[in-house]
DOVEXLUM-456452 format. One line per field, with one value per residue (C-alpha): residue in three letters; x, y, z; residue number from 1. Coordinates in pm, whole numbers, plus 50000, padded with zeros to 5 digits. Example, Ala and Ser with C-alpha at 12.3 -4.5 7.8 and 13.67 -1.06 7.14 Angstrom:
<pts>
residu = ala  ser;
east = 51230  51367;
north = 49550  49894;
up = 50780  50714;
num = 1  2;
</pts>
This chain:
<pts>
residu = met  thr  arg  ser  glu  leu  arg  ala  ser  leu  ser  leu  ala  ser  ile  phe  ala  leu  arg  met  leu  gly  leu  phe  leu  ile  leu  pro  val  phe  ala  glu  phe  ala  arg  gly  leu  pro  asp  gly  his  asp  ala  gln  arg  val  gly  ile  ala  met  gly  ile  tyr  gly  leu  met  gln  ala  phe  leu  his  ile  pro  leu  gly  trp  leu  ser  asp  arg  val  gly  arg  lys  pro  val  met  val  gly  gly  leu  leu  leu  phe  val  ala  gly  ala  val  val  ala  ala  cys  ser  asp  thr  leu  leu  gly  ile  thr  ile  gly  arg  ala  leu  gln  gly  thr  gly  ala  ile  ser  ala  ala  ile  thr  ala  cys  ile  ala  asp  leu  thr  arg  glu  arg  his  arg  thr  lys  ala  met  ala  met  val  gly  gly  ser  ile  gly  leu  thr  phe  ala  leu  ser  leu  val  ile  ala  ser  pro  leu  leu  glu  ala  ile  gly  met  pro  gly  ile  phe  trp  leu  met  ala  val  leu  gly  val  val  ala  ile  gly  val  thr  ile  phe  val  val  pro  val  pro  pro  ala  pro  his  pro  val  gln  leu  pro  phe  arg  ser  val  leu  thr  asn  pro  asp  leu  ala  arg  leu  asn  val  gly  val  leu  ala  leu  his  ala  ser  gln  val  ala  met  phe  met  val  val  pro  ser  met  leu  ser  asp  ala  gly  met  pro  leu  asp  gln  his  trp  lys  val  tyr  leu  pro  val  val  leu  val  ser  phe  ile  leu  met  leu  gly  pro  met  met  ala  ala  glu  arg  tyr  gly  arg  val  arg  val  val  leu  leu  ser  ser  val  ala  leu  met  thr  val  val  gln  val  leu  phe  ala  ala  val  his  gly  leu  trp  pro  ile  val  gly  val  leu  leu  leu  phe  phe  val  ala  phe  asn  val  leu  glu  ala  met  gln  pro  ser  leu  val  ser  arg  tyr  ala  ala  ala  ser  arg  gly  ala  ala  leu  gly  val  tyr  asn  thr  thr  gln  ala  met  gly  leu  phe  leu  gly  gly  ile  ala  gly  gly  trp  leu  leu  lys  his  glu  gly  arg  ala  ala  val  phe  ile  gly  cys  ala  val  val  leu  leu  ala  trp  leu  ile  ile  ala  trp  arg  met  lys  pro  pro  pro  ala  arg  gly  gln  ala  glu  ala  pro  ala  ala  ser  thr  val  val;
east = 50844  50609  50420  50094  50281  50386  50046  49901  50179  50118  49756  49730  49977  49778  49478  49625  49784  49436  49285  49562  49512  49181  49372  49699  49542  49398  49677  49850  49536  49263  49371  49418  49087  48906  48958  48647  48398  48140  48255  48632  48785  48836  49173  49103  48771  48958  49226  48933  48796  49154  49228  48876  48937  49217  48997  48710  49011  49145  48833  48776  49094  49088  48694  48705  49041  48855  48553  48785  48904  48515  48380  48669  48929  48790  48420  48559  48781  48499  48277  48508  48580  48203  48211  48533  48331  48029  48212  48373  48057  47912  48222  48172  47823  47898  47969  48050  48309  48069  47944  48299  48412  48088  48194  48570  48450  48243  48551  48718  48499  48624  48942  49048  49404  49438  49237  49483  49805  49606  49535  49910  50004  49769  49896  50283  50532  50717  51058  50894  50658  50857  50902  50546  50505  50764  50573  50298  50515  50670  50309  50233  50540  50491  50109  50225  50446  50201  49933  50185  50254  49904  49697  49751  49678  49377  49231  49279  49148  48838  48794  48761  48446  48622  48897  48629  48458  48792  48868  48508  48617  48955  48764  48550  48877  49025  48692  48743  49112  49000  48755  48897  49303  49372  49403  49146  49305  49274  48996  49141  49121  49091  49205  49245  49438  49770  49686  49842  50186  50162  50087  50359  50614  50878  51032  50651  50540  50834  50737  50383  50498  50671  50417  50173  50460  50540  50164  50072  50371  50275  49935  50015  50312  50104  49848  50119  50377  50121  50063  50434  50508  50239  50387  50718  50564  50447  50082  49887  49836  50223  50309  50371  50655  50815  50698  50782  51159  51187  51001  51174  51561  51418  51355  51676  51871  51677  51796  52133  52005  51783  52055  52257  51981  51921  52248  52471  52242  52227  51856  51868  52119  51922  51602  51742  51908  51576  51406  51677  51654  51264  51317  51565  51360  51045  51309  51445  51074  51014  51308  51324  51204  51214  51141  51456  51513  51157  51239  51578  51384  51114  51383  51511  51156  51072  51418  51365  50979  51026  51278  51044  50727  50884  51096  50840  50578  50861  51006  50653  50621  50996  50957  50586  50682  50391  50158  50238  49835  49757  50057  49976  49602  49729  50027  49748  49527  49800  49901  49532  49517  49830  49663  49376  49584  49811  49483  49361  49681  49809  49466  49500  49860  49804  49505  49620  49997  50083  50268  50618  50443  50294  50651  50812  50501  50610  50960  50870  50679  50969  51225  51008  51010  51390  51432  51192  51340  51707  51711  51568  51718  51808  51521  51532  51712  51453  51303  51400  51181  50861  50553  50286  50063  49736  49584  49700  49582  49334;
north = 52362  52637  52493  52495  52287  52051  52047  51938  51684  51508  51516  51408  51109  51001  50985  50755  50548  50495  50375  50135  50013  49872  49626  49577  49491  49172  49057  48878  48681  48681  48375  48174  48314  48237  47860  47889  48033  47797  47909  47982  47666  47740  47927  48083  48232  48399  48521  48695  48842  48972  49104  49242  49602  49658  49560  49821  50093  49996  50063  50389  50575  50761  50857  51002  51167  51352  51422  51588  51823  51912  51938  51996  51759  51745  51646  51344  51245  51238  51082  50804  50751  50721  50446  50287  50320  50150  49869  49804  49799  49542  49366  49350  49230  48936  48599  48453  48465  48608  48875  48965  48987  49210  49446  49452  49538  49847  49960  49921  50165  50465  50507  50863  50803  51030  51322  51286  51311  51589  51774  51744  51905  52173  52259  52240  52439  52276  52247  52058  51841  51557  51551  51558  51239  51070  51116  50934  50656  50609  50626  50300  50123  50221  50128  49775  49750  49838  49619  49311  49390  49469  49237  48914  49073  49250  48915  48772  49047  49151  48923  48980  49166  49386  49452  49562  49800  49957  50017  50223  50415  50468  50596  50837  50980  51016  51215  51440  51494  51600  51843  52006  51959  51955  52302  52418  52367  52614  52538  52308  52458  52130  52111  51804  51548  51446  51060  50960  51089  50968  50592  50619  50760  50481  50553  50602  50269  50100  50239  50141  49784  49815  49913  49622  49357  49487  49475  49165  48995  49145  49021  48664  48614  48706  48429  48187  48333  48328  47978  47918  48096  47870  47532  47648  47666  48010  48065  48293  48514  48538  48665  48994  48871  48801  49088  49374  49331  49232  49590  49780  49648  49688  50029  50114  49916  50120  50436  50357  50284  50587  50828  50697  50722  51091  51227  51056  51014  50628  50628  50385  50149  50166  50071  49800  49643  49635  49467  49198  49143  49129  48855  48663  48679  48471  48204  48175  48167  47860  47674  47758  47576  47643  47969  48153  48120  48243  48559  48618  48614  48836  49090  49101  49148  49421  49601  49574  49658  49987  50114  50048  50168  50497  50586  50511  50785  51041  50929  50958  51282  51356  51194  51345  51705  51913  51578  51469  51435  51236  51020  50957  50859  50595  50477  50442  50248  50000  49952  49883  49614  49455  49421  49263  49017  48912  48803  48598  48440  48358  48192  47993  47886  47796  47594  47405  47386  47439  47698  47678  47771  48092  48228  48092  48285  48605  48563  48529  48875  49049  48919  49057  49375  49388  49317  49615  49857  49781  50043  50305  50686  50847  51105  51481  51667  51813  52135  52073  52183  52103  52322  52346  52054  52151  52221  51871  51643  51382;
up = 50512  50638  50934  50714  50442  50753  50917  50562  50463  50808  50824  50456  50525  50832  50621  50367  50653  50830  50491  50420  50777  50607  50403  50609  50966  50845  50630  50898  51053  50789  50633  50957  51093  50770  50834  51129  50904  50742  50392  50487  50375  50007  49988  49641  49807  50086  49852  49702  50027  50079  49735  49630  49827  49567  49290  49366  49454  49127  48908  49125  49181  48872  48838  49187  49133  48840  49078  49335  49053  49004  49334  49543  49731  50080  49961  49768  50082  50314  50086  50046  50412  50485  50233  50388  50717  50585  50425  50771  50938  50698  50737  51148  51104  50908  51021  50658  50406  50178  50403  50487  50109  50032  50344  50210  49842  49987  50186  49865  49675  49908  49669  49741  49705  49372  49568  49878  49644  49437  49793  49873  49566  49596  49967  49893  49711  49431  49618  49915  49730  49708  50069  50109  49890  50077  50398  50241  50118  50427  50626  50422  50517  50899  50858  50737  51008  51272  51140  51158  51539  51630  51438  51647  51973  51851  51722  52030  52243  51995  51744  51364  51394  51665  51419  51136  51418  51505  51118  51132  51420  51258  50946  51151  51317  50958  50857  51155  51058  50706  50818  51105  51044  50680  50556  50302  49956  49679  49435  49144  48782  48567  48246  47979  48134  47960  48019  47712  47779  48130  48004  47757  47980  48018  48354  48505  48336  48515  48833  48779  48701  49044  49267  49115  49156  49503  49635  49475  49623  49952  49983  49818  50057  50363  50265  50370  50629  50922  50877  50833  51184  51335  51200  51315  51669  51733  51802  51603  51918  51939  51598  51725  51911  51568  51381  51630  51661  51282  51210  51455  51323  50966  50999  51137  50835  50586  50672  50512  50159  50200  50290  50004  49736  49814  49952  49714  49390  49412  49351  49075  49277  49578  49384  49205  49488  49671  49411  49372  49746  49748  49471  49672  49968  49783  49690  50019  50169  49932  50093  50483  50773  51129  51316  51337  50958  50892  51109  50923  50585  50741  50849  50466  50329  50539  50506  50094  50109  50354  50123  49816  49962  50092  49739  49467  49528  49556  49233  49046  49136  49032  48689  48610  48613  48516  48490  48845  48942  48683  48737  49068  48969  48740  48990  49275  49030  48930  49303  49384  49103  49242  49565  49402  49165  49477  49677  49345  49221  49595  49670  49346  49375  49757  49664  49361  49398  49774  49969  49773  49440  49597  49685  49360  49166  49358  49273  48903  48915  49117  48874  48583  48766  48790  48439  48347  48595  48491  48218  48451  48432  48733  48839  48773  49056  49288  49180  48819  48566  48734  48719  48976  48991  49120  48751  48626  48882  48844;
num = 1  2  3  4  5  6  7  8  9  10  11  12  13  14  15  16  17  18  19  20  21  22  23  24  25  26  27  28  29  30  31  32  33  34  35  36  37  38  39  40  41  42  43  44  45  46  47  48  49  50  51  52  53  54  55  56  57  58  59  60  61  62  63  64  65  66  67  68  69  70  71  72  73  74  75  76  77  78  79  80  81  82  83  84  85  86  87  88  89  90  91  92  93  94  95  96  97  98  99  100  101  102  103  104  105  106  107  108  109  110  111  112  113  114  115  116  117  118  119  120  121  122  123  124  125  126  127  128  129  130  131  132  133  134  135  136  137  138  139  140  141  142  143  144  145  146  147  148  149  150  151  152  153  154  155  156  157  158  159  160  161  162  163  164  165  166  167  168  169  170  171  172  173  174  175  176  177  178  179  180  181  182  183  184  185  186  187  188  189  190  191  192  193  194  195  196  197  198  199  200  201  202  203  204  205  206  207  208  209  210  211  212  213  214  215  216  217  218  219  220  221  222  223  224  225  226  227  228  229  230  231  232  233  234  235  236  237  238  239  240  241  242  243  244  245  246  247  248  249  250  251  252  253  254  255  256  257  258  259  260  261  262  263  264  265  266  267  268  269  270  271  272  273  274  275  276  277  278  279  280  281  282  283  284  285  286  287  288  289  290  291  292  293  294  295  296  297  298  299  300  301  302  303  304  305  306  307  308  309  310  311  312  313  314  315  316  317  318  319  320  321  322  323  324  325  326  327  328  329  330  331  332  333  334  335  336  337  338  339  340  341  342  343  344  345  346  347  348  349  350  351  352  353  354  355  356  357  358  359  360  361  362  363  364  365  366  367  368  369  370  371  372  373  374  375  376  377  378  379  380  381  382  383  384  385  386  387  388  389  390  391  392  393  394;
</pts>
């Protein structure tokens, strides 16, 4: 990659990561924190507060991506980040679950994932574009891991309002990166988008189902995991002592599968194995008791999650060919819908059926993904039959 391509890829991946921190940073601690709010005793309402960010994103990914074709990538990105900052301020100033939910919804209206991925396509050559997309996928996994490590100490040090103020500050930093660090992309040349072909492509459909299942199960299970650790004798402000070593070890363990996938053409095997492992993890969570068994299952979860989070956006860009931008818009929309559905379904199951039902529900969803993904074809070789994507992005 040229220096300009590397600069564009890293800066845009960092913006993506800062936004995802808006969801992930509260996952490990919010369900426990909400119990102390006047209206925070209803698990289903807590789930709505956690998931509404994703619902707003799902509604707006494609429209804002379309707008970026008309007015340019950077104006849409800056506008979306301003909404993200505004929502963080509203949540920080709220002392009720309803107020935080409104703030989270406003944060979610800054749905700029399609604009960011389109900007990556604008600023990178075809043969390096998959690397850039993989950086975005990897940044999401890293952000999730970081949030698990720092969320509990941050809650102890600055409280939940302080965490939301921190999100606002990070959003302002992301605006600065957008304006001053991201290279100026060429003016887009919009054409009629091939949504029908994108939506009916079976390989892309499998990946869309996958990202929905992955993020729905992620949000749902982290409505339960923090309380499991607390019940096992680990206070909430000490949870980072579990997450930090587990996350670091998981990144080491994921290297082998990732290398096998790309160097030896084992993409299908690695993806299916990771989905199967995620399914088994949910069943184990429903059965385990005690701190060390929970830690062991968490390690398996992070290995599978990090592999899938890094692989899937890259696979979308390889399957989509000339419709890459439209495909990434749909992919981001289904990802956001998974975040919302995970919060809603996880809260309902926790309220009405208990902890084990949350994990069993996640296992069923992931098993369905495994069945659907089983017939996936190996992706095209890098650079094979691809046209520049700048004119077809959403």
